[in-house]
KOLMAR-268048 format. One record per atom (N, C-alpha, C): residue in one letter; x, y, z. Coordinates in steps of 0.05 Angstrom, whole numbers, padded with zeros to 5 digits, always signed. Last residue first. Example, Ala and Ser with C-alpha at 12.3 -4.5 7.8 and 13.67 -1.06 7.14 Angstrom:
<atoms>
S+00257-00045+00142/S+00273-00021+00143/S+00258+00001+00157/A+00264-00114+00156/A+00246-00090+00156/A+00264-00066+00156/
</atoms>
This chain:
<atoms>
X-00169+00005-00191/X-00149+00025-00206/X-00143+00018-00233/X-00198-00029-00163/X-00212-00012-00181/X-00195+00006-00198/X-00168-00051-00125/X-00178-00071-00144/X-00191-00054-00166/X-00153-00009-00087/X-00134-00019-00104/X-00146-00035-00126/X-00203+00043-00085/X-00189+00019-00073/X-00172+00007-00095/X-00230+00092-00093/X-00239+00068-00107/X-00228+00042-00095/X-00201+00131-00063/X-00230+00129-00061/X-00239+00101-00072/X-00150+00122-00079/X-00155+00120-00050/X-00185+00116-00046/X-00153+00134-00133/X-00147+00106-00125/X-00155+00101-00094/X-00158+00190-00130/X-00182+00176-00141/X-00176+00143-00132/X-00125+00232-00120/X-00127+00208-00101/X-00150+00191-00107/X-00127+00269-00160/X-00101+00255-00157/X-00104+00231-00139/X-00181+00279-00202/X-00174+00274-00174/X-00149+00259-00172/X-00197+00274-00252/X-00180+00295-00246/X-00169+00294-00218/X-00232+00234-00254/X-00205+00229-00265/X-00185+00249-00260/X-00272+00241-00195/X-00270+00245-00224/X-00239+00236-00230/X-00286+00241-00141/X-00293+00217-00156/X-00291+00222-00186/X-00278+00311-00140/X-00286+00287-00124/X-00298+00264-00142/X-00266+00359-00161/X-00250+00335-00175/X-00261+00309-00159/X-00294+00398-00133/X-00300+00393-00162/X-00289+00368-00174/X-00309+00378-00068/X-00288+00386-00087/X-00299+00381-00115/X-00338+00358-00027/X-00345+00385-00039/X-00326+00394-00058/X-00312+00313-00008/X-00338+00310-00019/X-00350+00335-00031/X-00265+00336+00013/X-00262+00322-00013/X-00291+00321-00026/X-00270+00401+00044/X-00271+00372+00045/X-00274+00360+00016/X-00274+00453+00047/X-00248+00443+00042/X-00247+00413+00040/X-00327+00475+00054/X-00309+00469+00079/X-00282+00457+00072/X-00373+00503+00030/X-00343+00502+00022/X-00326+00501+00049/X-00425+00504+00044/X-00414+00479+00044/X-00385+00480+00035/X-00435+00561+00039/X-00435+00549+00067/X-00424+00520+00067/X-00443+00567-00016/X-00419+00576-00005/X-00414+00565+00026/X-00474+00510-00049/X-00474+00537-00033/X-00448+00542-00018/X-00447+00482-00109/X-00455+00480-00081/X-00456+00509-00068/X-00423+00492-00157/X-00450+00487-00157/X-00463+00485-00130/X-00367+00496-00147/X-00384+00520-00152/X-00414+00516-00152/X-00330+00460-00106/X-00352+00457-00128/X-00369+00480-00128/X-00265+00479-00095/X-00290+00481-00086/X-00310+00479-00112/X-00211+00440-00098/X-00224+00462-00114/X-00253+00460-00108/X-00154+00412-00068/X-00182+00419-00063/X-00188+00443-00082/X-00101+00398-00063/X-00111+00398-00089/X-00143+00406-00092/X-00089+00395-00007/X-00077+00414-00025/X-00087+00418-00056/X-00151+00386+00028/X-00128+00374+00014/X-00116+00396-00002/X-00177+00403+00092/X-00174+00410+00064/X-00147+00396+00051/X-00201+00346+00129/X-00185+00371+00128/X-00179+00376+00100/X-00221+00297+00126/X-00233+00316+00145/X-00221+00344+00147/X-00203+00254+00099/X-00221+00272+00084/X-00234+00292+00103/X-00160+00226+00120/X-00184+00220+00134/X-00208+00237+00119/X-00099+00210+00115/X-00121+00219+00095/X-00148+00209+00106/X-00028+00223+00123/X-00058+00219+00132/X-00078+00227+00113/X-00024+00180+00062/X-00032+00185+00090/X-00020+00208+00103/X+00001+00173+00013/X-00025+00186+00015/X-00036+00192+00043/X+00047+00142+00019/X+00048+00172+00016/X+00023+00188+00016/X+00038+00090+00027/X+00035+00107+00050/X+00037+00134+00046/X+00009+00046-00015/X+00025+00069-00018/X+00020+00087+00009/X+00017-00024+00000/X+00001+00000+00001/X+00017+00024+00000/
</atoms>
């Protein structure tokens, strides 16, 4: 497993975070689930979300 991705609990802003402009501003908390890149191929951590078997 690649330990370079840790710590990674999705509870603090990631350096690659880009707020999803479709969400209201009060949801802009820097968390992955509110990022424009979340679960897209633009996300550098997509493998972490999908797991090793889906990479």
